[in-house]
C-alpha positions in Angstrom: -24.0 63.1 -32.6 -21.2 61.0 -31.2 -19.1 59.4 -34.0 -18.1 55.8 -33.2 -14.4 55.1 -33.7 -14.2 51.3 -33.5 -16.0 48.0 -33.9 -19.4 47.3 -35.6 -20.7 50.7 -34.6 -18.0 52.4 -36.7 -18.8 50.1 -39.6 -22.5 51.0 -39.4 -21.8 54.7 -39.2 -19.5 54.5 -42.3 -22.2 52.7 -44.2 -24.8 55.3 -43.3 -22.5 58.1 -44.2 -21.7 56.6 -47.6 -25.4 56.1 -48.3 -26.0 59.8 -47.8 -24.2 60.3 -51.1 -27.2 58.8 -52.9 -29.6 61.5 -51.6 -30.4 64.3 -53.9 -32.2 67.6 -53.0 -36.0 67.3 -53.3 -36.1 63.5 -52.9 -38.9 61.7 -51.1 -37.2 59.3 -48.8 -38.1 56.2 -46.7 -36.3 56.1 -43.3 -35.5 52.7 -42.0 -35.6 51.3 -38.5 -32.8 49.8 -36.4 -29.3 50.7 -35.1 -27.7 51.2 -38.6 -30.6 53.2 -39.9 -30.5 55.4 -36.8 -27.1 56.6 -37.9 -28.4 57.5 -41.3 -31.3 59.5 -39.7 -28.9 61.4 -37.5 -26.6 62.2 -40.5 -29.6 63.2 -42.6 -30.8 65.5 -39.8 -27.5 67.3 -40.0 -27.9 67.8 -43.7 -31.4 69.1 -43.3 -30.2 71.6 -40.7 -27.7 72.8 -43.3 -30.5 73.4 -45.8 -31.1 70.0 -47.6 -34.7 69.8 -48.7 -36.2 66.3 -48.5 -39.6 64.8 -47.5 -39.5 61.6 -45.5 -41.7 58.6 -44.5 -40.5 56.8 -41.3 -40.9 53.0 -41.0 -41.7 52.9 -37.3 -42.8 55.0 -34.4 -39.2 55.0 -33.1 -37.8 56.4 -36.3 -40.6 58.9 -36.5 -39.7 60.2 -33.0 -36.0 60.4 -33.9 -36.7 62.3 -37.2 -39.1 64.7 -35.6 -36.5 65.6 -32.9 -34.0 66.3 -35.7 -36.4 68.6 -37.6 -36.6 66.3 -40.6 -39.8 67.0 -42.6 -42.1 64.0 -42.5 -45.2 62.8 -44.3 -47.1 59.6 -44.7 -47.1 56.9 -47.4 -50.8 57.6 -47.9 -50.1 61.3 -48.6 -47.4 60.8 -51.3 -48.0 57.2 -52.4 -44.4 56.7 -53.8 -40.8 57.4 -52.8 -37.6 58.0 -54.7 -35.4 56.1 -52.3 -35.6 54.1 -49.0 -32.5 53.5 -46.9 -32.7 50.8 -44.3 -30.7 48.2 -42.5 -30.9 44.4 -42.6 -30.4 41.6 -40.1 -29.0 39.3 -42.8 -28.3 39.5 -46.6 -27.0 36.8 -48.9 -25.1 36.9 -52.3 -28.4 37.3 -54.2 -29.4 40.3 -52.0 -32.2 38.4 -50.3 -32.7 39.9 -46.9 -34.0 39.0 -43.5 -35.4 42.1 -41.7 -37.6 42.7 -38.7 -35.3 42.3 -35.8 -36.6 45.6 -34.5 -40.2 44.5 -35.0 -41.0 47.0 -37.8 -41.0 44.5 -40.8 -44.5 45.3 -42.0 -44.0 49.1 -42.3 -40.5 48.6 -43.6 -41.7 46.4 -46.4 -44.6 48.7 -47.3 -42.2 51.6 -47.5 -39.5 49.6 -49.4 -42.0 48.4 -52.0 -43.3 51.9 -52.5 -39.8 53.2 -53.4 -38.1 53.4 -56.7 -34.9 52.2 -55.1 -34.0 50.5 -51.9 -30.5 50.8 -50.4 -29.5 48.6 -47.5 -26.8 49.8 -45.1 -24.9 47.3 -43.1 -21.7 46.2 -41.4 -19.9 43.2 -42.9 -21.2 40.8 -40.2 -24.7 40.8 -41.8 -23.5 39.1 -45.0 -24.1 35.4 -45.0 -23.7 32.5 -47.4 -27.2 31.3 -46.6 -30.0 33.1 -44.8 -31.3 31.7 -41.5 -28.8 32.2 -38.8 -30.8 35.2 -37.7 -34.3 34.2 -36.6 -36.9 34.9 -39.3 -39.6 37.3 -38.0 -43.2 36.5 -39.0 -45.9 39.1 -38.0 -49.2 37.5 -37.1 -52.6 38.7 -35.9 -53.1 38.2 -32.2 -56.5 36.4 -32.5 -55.9 32.7 -32.7 -52.1 33.2 -33.0 -51.6 29.7 -31.5 -53.4 28.2 -34.5 -51.2 30.3 -36.9 -48.1 29.1 -35.0 -49.1 25.4 -35.5 -49.7 25.9 -39.2 -46.3 27.6 -39.6 -44.7 24.7 -37.7 -46.2 22.3 -40.2 -44.7 24.3 -43.0 -41.2 24.6 -41.6 -41.1 21.0 -40.6 -41.4 20.1 -44.4 -39.1 22.9 -45.6 -35.4 22.8 -46.6 -34.1 24.4 -43.4 -31.5 23.6 -40.8 -33.7 23.7 -37.7 -37.3 23.8 -36.6 -38.2 26.2 -33.8 -40.7 29.0 -33.1 -40.8 31.5 -30.3 -43.2 34.4 -29.7 -41.3 37.6 -29.3 -41.5 39.1 -25.8 -41.0 42.6 -24.4 -39.9 41.9 -20.9 -42.6 39.7 -19.3 -45.2 40.6 -21.9 -45.6 39.7 -25.6 -44.1 42.2 -28.0 -46.7 44.1 -30.0 -45.9 45.8 -33.3 -47.0 49.3 -34.2 -50.0 47.7 -36.0 -51.0 45.7 -32.9 -49.7 42.3 -34.0 -47.5 39.6 -32.5 -44.2 38.5 -33.9 -43.2 34.8 -34.1 -39.5 34.3 -34.6 -38.6 31.2 -36.6 -35.3 29.6 -35.6 -34.3 27.9 -38.8 -30.5 28.1 -38.8 -30.3 27.7 -42.6 -32.9 28.4 -45.3 -32.0 26.8 -48.7 -35.0 28.2 -50.6 -36.0 31.6 -49.3 -38.5 32.5 -52.1 -40.3 29.2 -51.7 -40.6 29.4 -47.9 -41.7 33.1 -48.2 -44.6 32.2 -50.5 -45.7 29.3 -48.3 -45.7 31.4 -45.2 -47.7 34.1 -46.8 -50.5 31.6 -47.6 -51.1 30.9 -44.0 -54.3 32.6 -42.7 -53.2 34.8 -39.8 -49.8 35.7 -41.2 -49.6 39.4 -41.9 -46.1 39.6 -43.3 -42.7 37.9 -43.1 -39.2 39.3 -42.6 -38.1 38.0 -46.0 -37.3 40.8 -48.5 -36.9 39.0 -51.8 -35.9 40.8 -54.9 -36.5 44.2 -53.3 -33.0 45.5 -52.5 -30.7 46.2 -55.4 -27.9 48.2 -53.6 -26.1 47.4 -50.4 -23.6 49.7 -48.8 -21.3 47.8 -46.4 -19.2 49.5 -43.8 -16.0 47.9 -42.5 -14.1 48.3 -39.3 -11.0 49.2 -41.2 -12.6 52.5 -42.2 -13.6 51.5 -45.8 -16.9 51.0 -47.4 -18.1 48.8 -50.3 -21.1 49.5 -52.6 -22.7 46.3 -54.0 -24.8 47.4 -56.9 -26.7 45.1 -59.3 -27.9 48.1 -61.3 -24.8 49.9 -62.7 -26.9 52.8 -64.0 -27.6 53.9 -60.4 -24.6 55.6 -58.9 -23.9 57.8 -55.9 -24.0 61.5 -56.4 -20.6 63.1 -55.7 
């Protein structure tokens, strides 16, 4: 793989490389989706080629194809039911480790895998850290049947919520609606600032037609941040969980 030497790409690579220190032989791993997670999958593939034994569950068809090409052993969540560790990226994270994920459209599988894991580690560059979630559009996965009705109900909720903006757009793939691996649409909520993420997450999940939201609340406990100066920082709320050296 080509190793990036500058900018955000360098920071993402460094975060992924640092996260590899948490992986132990024999682990069952969840492999995330997105540009930062892709670096981790590449690095893991190198370790597997050197003899590291792991068994992995990908969070999207894109990650599955990447891992297969690298010879990483794969299984399904249905086969093994639980994971030791999942390593994934995030579109935003705040000081309480609340996340917004789903910029790549895989939020449902990402959350299923994350909640089946004993531990979740997020890898990120420093630009993803925010004081308040919401600058990145919040993805909401919805069923295609009657999606317009679901959109209206969501609009009613965000119009009453403590947010900085009220806007919804259906995600597109060129001139066609984007369709998730599960066959759903994604509505991106342009909220600018979300003062109460847990409250809004619960309200959105009550809407008939909503499959899942891009809120990851109280799921991630470790974040590895790569920086453009070549350093990394591990933010860990569980001191007993440390990288293996």
